[in-house]
TIRO-2110 file (N, C-alpha, C; in Angstrom, 1 decimal):
// TIRO-2110
135.7, 151.9, 122.2, N, 1, A
134.8, 152.0, 123.1, CA, 1, A
133.5, 152.8, 122.3, C, 1, A
133.9, 153.5, 121.5, N, 2, A
132.7, 154.2, 120.6, CA, 2, A
131.8, 153.2, 119.8, C, 2, A
132.6, 152.3, 119.2, N, 3, A
131.9, 151.3, 118.3, CA, 3, A
130.9, 150.4, 119.2, C, 3, A
131.6, 150.1, 120.2, N, 4, A
130.6, 149.3, 121.4, CA, 4, A
129.5, 150.0, 121.6, C, 4, A
129.6, 151.4, 122.1, N, 5, A
128.5, 152.3, 122.5, CA, 5, A
127.4, 152.5, 121.5, C, 5, A
128.0, 152.7, 120.3, N, 6, A
127.0, 152.7, 119.2, CA, 6, A
126.1, 151.4, 119.0, C, 6, A
126.8, 150.3, 119.0, N, 7, A
126.0, 148.9, 118.9, CA, 7, A
124.9, 148.8, 120.0, C, 7, A
125.3, 149.1, 121.2, N, 8, A
124.5, 148.9, 122.4, CA, 8, A
123.5, 149.9, 122.6, C, 8, A
123.9, 151.2, 122.3, N, 9, A
122.9, 152.1, 122.0, CA, 9, A
121.9, 151.8, 121.2, C, 9, A
122.1, 151.4, 120.0, N, 10, A
121.2, 151.1, 118.9, CA, 10, A
120.3, 150.1, 119.2, C, 10, A
121.0, 148.8, 119.6, N, 11, A
119.9, 147.7, 120.3, CA, 11, A
119.2, 147.9, 121.3, C, 11, A
119.6, 148.8, 122.4, N, 12, A
118.8, 149.2, 123.4, CA, 12, A
117.7, 150.1, 122.9, C, 12, A
118.0, 151.1, 122.0, N, 13, A
117.0, 151.9, 121.5, CA, 13, A
115.8, 151.3, 120.9, C, 13, A
116.2, 150.3, 120.0, N, 14, A
115.1, 149.4, 119.5, CA, 14, A
114.3, 148.7, 120.2, C, 14, A
114.9, 148.1, 121.4, N, 15, A
114.0, 147.5, 122.4, CA, 15, A
113.0, 148.5, 123.2, C, 15, A
113.6, 149.8, 123.4, N, 16, A
112.9, 150.7, 124.3, CA, 16, A
111.7, 151.3, 123.2, C, 16, A
112.0, 151.3, 121.9, N, 17, A
110.9, 152.0, 121.0, CA, 17, A
109.8, 150.9, 120.9, C, 17, A
110.4, 149.8, 120.7, N, 18, A
109.4, 148.8, 120.7, CA, 18, A
108.5, 148.6, 122.0, C, 18, A
108.9, 148.6, 123.0, N, 19, A
108.4, 148.3, 124.3, CA, 19, A
107.4, 149.8, 124.6, C, 19, A
107.9, 151.0, 124.2, N, 20, A
107.0, 152.0, 124.3, CA, 20, A
105.8, 152.0, 123.3, C, 20, A
106.0, 151.3, 122.0, N, 21, A
104.9, 151.2, 121.2, CA, 21, A
103.8, 150.2, 121.9, C, 21, A
104.2, 149.2, 122.5, N, 22, A
103.4, 148.2, 123.2, CA, 22, A
102.4, 148.9, 124.3, C, 22, A
103.2, 149.8, 125.1, N, 23, A
102.5, 150.7, 125.9, CA, 23, A
101.6, 151.6, 125.3, C, 23, A
101.9, 152.1, 124.3, N, 24, A
101.1, 153.2, 123.6, CA, 24, A
99.7, 152.5, 122.9, C, 24, A
100.0, 151.3, 122.4, N, 25, A
99.0, 150.6, 121.8, CA, 25, A
98.1, 149.7, 122.7, C, 25, A
98.8, 149.8, 124.2, N, 26, A
98.1, 149.2, 125.2, CA, 26, A
97.6, 147.5, 124.8, C, 26, A
98.7, 147.0, 124.4, N, 27, A
98.9, 145.5, 124.0, CA, 27, A
98.4, 144.6, 125.3, C, 27, A
97.5, 143.7, 124.9, N, 28, A
96.9, 143.0, 126.1, CA, 28, A
97.8, 142.5, 127.1, C, 28, A
98.9, 141.8, 126.8, N, 29, A
99.7, 141.3, 127.8, CA, 29, A
100.2, 142.5, 128.6, C, 29, A
100.9, 143.3, 128.0, N, 30, A
101.5, 144.5, 128.7, CA, 30, A
100.6, 145.1, 129.6, C, 30, A
99.3, 145.5, 129.1, N, 31, A
98.2, 146.2, 130.0, CA, 31, A
97.9, 145.3, 131.2, C, 31, A
97.7, 143.9, 131.0, N, 32, A
97.5, 143.0, 132.0, CA, 32, A
98.6, 143.1, 133.2, C, 32, A
99.8, 142.9, 132.6, N, 33, A
100.9, 142.9, 133.5, CA, 33, A
101.0, 144.3, 134.4, C, 33, A
101.0, 145.4, 133.6, N, 34, A
101.0, 146.8, 134.3, CA, 34, A
100.0, 147.1, 135.2, C, 34, A
98.8, 146.8, 134.8, N, 35, A
97.6, 147.1, 135.8, CA, 35, A
97.7, 146.1, 136.9, C, 35, A
98.1, 144.9, 136.9, N, 36, A
98.3, 144.2, 138.0, CA, 36, A
99.3, 144.6, 138.9, C, 36, A
100.3, 145.4, 138.6, N, 37, A
101.3, 146.0, 139.5, CA, 37, A
100.8, 147.3, 140.2, C, 37, A
99.3, 147.6, 139.4, N, 38, A
98.7, 148.8, 140.2, CA, 38, A
99.0, 150.0, 139.4, C, 38, A
99.6, 150.1, 138.1, N, 39, A
99.9, 151.2, 137.3, CA, 39, A
98.8, 151.6, 136.4, C, 39, A
98.1, 152.7, 136.8, N, 40, A
97.0, 153.2, 136.2, CA, 40, A
97.2, 153.4, 134.6, C, 40, A
96.1, 153.0, 133.7, N, 41, A
96.2, 153.2, 132.2, CA, 41, A
96.5, 154.7, 132.0, C, 41, A
96.3, 155.6, 132.7, N, 42, A
96.6, 157.1, 132.3, CA, 42, A
97.8, 157.3, 132.3, C, 42, A
98.8, 156.5, 133.2, N, 43, A
100.3, 156.5, 133.1, CA, 43, A
100.9, 156.0, 131.9, C, 43, A
100.3, 155.2, 131.0, N, 44, A
100.9, 154.6, 129.8, CA, 44, A
101.5, 155.5, 128.9, C, 44, A
100.8, 156.6, 128.7, N, 45, A
101.5, 157.4, 127.6, CA, 45, A
102.9, 158.1, 128.2, C, 45, A
102.7, 158.6, 129.3, N, 46, A
103.9, 159.0, 130.1, CA, 46, A
105.1, 158.0, 130.0, C, 46, A
104.8, 156.8, 130.4, N, 47, A
105.8, 155.8, 130.5, CA, 47, A
106.4, 155.3, 129.1, C, 47, A
105.4, 155.5, 128.2, N, 48, A
105.9, 155.3, 126.6, CA, 48, A
106.9, 156.4, 126.3, C, 48, A
106.3, 157.5, 126.7, N, 49, A
107.1, 158.6, 126.2, CA, 49, A
108.5, 158.7, 126.9, C, 49, A
108.6, 158.2, 128.1, N, 50, A
110.0, 158.1, 128.7, CA, 50, A
111.0, 157.2, 128.0, C, 50, A
110.2, 156.0, 127.8, N, 51, A
111.1, 154.9, 126.9, CA, 51, A
111.7, 155.6, 125.7, C, 51, A
110.6, 156.1, 124.9, N, 52, A
111.0, 156.6, 123.6, CA, 52, A
112.1, 157.7, 123.8, C, 52, A
111.8, 158.5, 124.7, N, 53, A
112.7, 159.7, 124.8, CA, 53, A
114.2, 159.0, 125.3, C, 53, A
114.2, 158.0, 126.2, N, 54, A
115.5, 157.4, 126.5, CA, 54, A
115.9, 156.8, 125.3, C, 54, A
115.4, 156.1, 124.3, N, 55, A
115.9, 155.6, 123.1, CA, 55, A
116.4, 156.8, 122.2, C, 55, A
115.7, 157.8, 122.1, N, 56, A
116.3, 159.0, 121.2, CA, 56, A
117.5, 159.6, 121.8, C, 56, A
117.4, 159.7, 123.2, N, 57, A
118.6, 160.2, 123.9, CA, 57, A
119.8, 159.2, 123.6, C, 57, A
119.6, 158.1, 123.7, N, 58, A
120.9, 157.1, 123.5, CA, 58, A
121.3, 157.3, 122.2, C, 58, A
120.5, 157.5, 121.2, N, 59, A
120.9, 157.5, 119.7, CA, 59, A
121.6, 159.0, 119.5, C, 59, A
120.9, 160.0, 120.2, N, 60, A
121.5, 161.3, 120.1, CA, 60, A
123.1, 161.3, 120.7, C, 60, A
123.3, 160.3, 121.7, N, 61, A
124.4, 160.2, 122.3, CA, 61, A
125.5, 159.7, 121.3, C, 61, A
125.3, 159.2, 120.4, N, 62, A
126.4, 158.8, 119.4, CA, 62, A
127.0, 160.1, 118.8, C, 62, A
126.2, 161.2, 118.7, N, 63, A
126.8, 162.4, 118.2, CA, 63, A
127.1, 163.2, 119.5, C, 63, A
126.4, 163.4, 120.5, N, 64, A
126.6, 164.2, 121.6, CA, 64, A
126.8, 163.2, 122.9, C, 64, A
127.8, 162.7, 123.4, N, 65, A
128.1, 161.8, 124.3, CA, 65, A
127.4, 162.3, 125.7, C, 65, A
127.6, 163.5, 126.1, N, 66, A
127.0, 163.7, 127.4, CA, 66, A
125.5, 163.4, 127.4, C, 66, A
124.9, 163.8, 126.2, N, 67, A
123.5, 163.6, 126.0, CA, 67, A
123.2, 162.0, 126.2, C, 67, A
123.9, 161.1, 125.6, N, 68, A
123.7, 159.7, 125.7, CA, 68, A
123.9, 159.1, 127.1, C, 68, A
124.9, 159.7, 127.8, N, 69, A
125.1, 159.4, 129.2, CA, 69, A
123.9, 159.8, 130.0, C, 69, A
123.6, 160.8, 129.7, N, 70, A
122.2, 161.4, 130.6, CA, 70, A
120.8, 160.4, 130.3, C, 70, A
120.9, 160.3, 128.9, N, 71, A
119.8, 159.3, 128.6, CA, 71, A
119.9, 157.9, 129.3, C, 71, A
121.1, 157.3, 129.3, N, 72, A
121.5, 156.1, 129.8, CA, 72, A
121.2, 156.0, 131.4, C, 72, A
121.4, 157.2, 132.2, N, 73, A
121.0, 157.1, 133.4, CA, 73, A
119.6, 157.0, 133.6, C, 73, A
118.8, 157.8, 132.8, N, 74, A
117.3, 157.9, 132.9, CA, 74, A
116.8, 156.4, 132.6, C, 74, A
117.4, 155.7, 131.5, N, 75, A
116.9, 154.3, 131.4, CA, 75, A
117.1, 153.3, 132.4, C, 75, A
118.3, 153.6, 133.1, N, 76, A
118.8, 152.8, 134.2, CA, 76, A
117.7, 153.0, 135.3, C, 76, A
117.5, 154.2, 135.6, N, 77, A
116.6, 154.6, 136.7, CA, 77, A
115.1, 154.1, 136.3, C, 77, A
114.9, 154.1, 135.1, N, 78, A
113.4, 153.7, 134.7, CA, 78, A
113.2, 152.2, 135.0, C, 78, A
114.2, 151.3, 134.7, N, 79, A
114.0, 150.0, 134.9, CA, 79, A
114.2, 149.6, 136.3, C, 79, A
115.1, 150.4, 137.1, N, 80, A
115.3, 150.2, 138.5, CA, 80, A
113.9, 150.3, 139.1, C, 80, A
113.1, 151.6, 138.7, N, 81, A
111.8, 151.8, 139.2, CA, 81, A
110.9, 150.6, 138.7, C, 81, A
110.9, 149.9, 137.8, N, 82, A
110.2, 148.8, 137.2, CA, 82, A
110.4, 147.8, 138.2, C, 82, A
111.8, 147.5, 138.8, N, 83, A
112.0, 146.5, 139.9, CA, 83, A
111.2, 146.7, 141.0, C, 83, A
111.4, 147.9, 141.4, N, 84, A
110.7, 148.5, 142.8, CA, 84, A
109.3, 148.0, 142.7, C, 84, A
108.6, 148.6, 141.6, N, 85, A
107.1, 148.5, 141.2, CA, 85, A
106.7, 147.0, 141.5, C, 85, A
107.4, 146.0, 140.9, N, 86, A
107.3, 144.6, 141.1, CA, 86, A
107.4, 144.2, 142.6, C, 86, A
108.4, 144.7, 143.3, N, 87, A
108.6, 144.3, 144.5, CA, 87, A
107.5, 144.6, 145.5, C, 87, A
107.0, 146.0, 145.3, N, 88, A
105.9, 146.6, 146.1, CA, 88, A
104.9, 145.8, 146.0, C, 88, A
104.4, 145.3, 144.7, N, 89, A
103.2, 144.3, 144.5, CA, 89, A
103.4, 143.0, 144.8, C, 89, A
104.5, 142.7, 145.5, N, 90, A
105.1, 141.3, 146.0, CA, 90, A
104.8, 140.5, 145.0, C, 90, A
105.6, 140.9, 143.7, N, 91, A
105.6, 140.0, 142.6, CA, 91, A
107.2, 139.9, 142.3, C, 91, A
107.7, 139.0, 143.1, N, 92, A
109.1, 138.8, 143.4, CA, 92, A
109.5, 138.0, 141.9, C, 92, A
108.7, 137.1, 141.4, N, 93, A
109.0, 136.4, 140.2, CA, 93, A
109.1, 137.3, 138.9, C, 93, A
108.3, 138.2, 139.1, N, 94, A
108.3, 139.4, 137.9, CA, 94, A
109.4, 140.3, 137.8, C, 94, A
110.3, 140.3, 138.9, N, 95, A
111.4, 141.2, 139.0, CA, 95, A
112.5, 141.0, 138.0, C, 95, A
112.5, 139.5, 137.6, N, 96, A
113.7, 139.1, 136.8, CA, 96, A
113.9, 140.0, 135.4, C, 96, A
112.8, 140.0, 134.7, N, 97, A
112.9, 141.0, 133.5, CA, 97, A
113.4, 142.3, 133.7, C, 97, A
112.9, 143.0, 134.6, N, 98, A
113.3, 144.4, 134.6, CA, 98, A
114.6, 144.5, 135.3, C, 98, A
115.1, 143.5, 136.2, N, 99, A
116.3, 143.5, 136.8, CA, 99, A
117.4, 143.3, 135.7, C, 99, A
117.1, 142.4, 134.7, N, 100, A
118.0, 142.2, 133.7, CA, 100, A
118.1, 143.3, 132.7, C, 100, A
117.1, 144.0, 132.5, N, 101, A
116.9, 145.2, 131.7, CA, 101, A
117.6, 146.5, 132.2, C, 101, A
117.7, 146.5, 133.7, N, 102, A
118.7, 147.4, 134.4, CA, 102, A
119.9, 147.1, 134.4, C, 102, A
120.3, 145.7, 134.2, N, 103, A
121.6, 145.4, 134.2, CA, 103, A
122.3, 145.7, 132.7, C, 103, A
121.3, 145.5, 131.7, N, 104, A
121.7, 145.7, 130.3, CA, 104, A
121.9, 147.2, 130.1, C, 104, A
120.9, 148.1, 130.7, N, 105, A
120.9, 149.4, 130.4, CA, 105, A
122.3, 150.2, 131.0, C, 105, A
123.2, 149.4, 132.0, N, 106, A
124.2, 150.1, 132.3, CA, 106, A
125.3, 150.0, 131.4, C, 106, A
125.1, 149.2, 130.4, N, 107, A
126.2, 149.1, 129.3, CA, 107, A
126.5, 150.4, 128.7, C, 107, A
125.4, 151.0, 128.0, N, 108, A
125.5, 152.1, 127.5, CA, 108, A
126.1, 153.4, 128.2, C, 108, A
125.7, 153.4, 129.5, N, 109, A
126.1, 154.3, 130.4, CA, 109, A
127.6, 154.0, 130.8, C, 109, A
128.1, 152.9, 130.9, N, 110, A
129.4, 152.7, 131.2, CA, 110, A
130.3, 153.0, 130.0, C, 110, A
129.6, 152.5, 128.7, N, 111, A
130.5, 152.8, 127.5, CA, 111, A
130.6, 154.2, 127.4, C, 111, A
129.5, 154.9, 127.2, N, 112, A
129.4, 156.2, 127.4, CA, 112, A
130.2, 157.0, 127.9, C, 112, A
130.4, 156.7, 129.2, N, 113, A
131.2, 157.5, 130.3, CA, 113, A
132.7, 157.3, 129.7, C, 113, A
133.0, 155.9, 129.6, N, 114, A
134.5, 155.6, 129.0, CA, 114, A
134.7, 156.2, 127.8, C, 114, A
133.9, 156.6, 126.9, N, 115, A
134.2, 157.2, 125.7, CA, 115, A
134.0, 158.7, 125.6, C, 115, A
134.1, 159.3, 126.7, N, 116, A
133.7, 161.0, 126.6, CA, 116, A
134.9, 161.5, 126.3, C, 116, A
END
């Protein structure tokens, strides 16, 4: 279970850091999508920080498993919140990506719990 946690945590962390970077740089497509959902630009740094903190927590979980589990919970909640944001904006077709990311984010959570 430990090796599986490491692999999943590293891959998800890379995704989170890249995604947080796109938020910080206010990449055109991301900005249009997020503002279309009603997310104010002033929230972008906070949302980016949450993604990056989740990534760092998952990586720290390699050495301190409870921290990784806590970070995984936060990442799952972040993406579940993204699903809710799409649904509130009546963007049902836009829920696919955050729903898949929510499901993927459960992998390090379950593997982290299993290898405590």
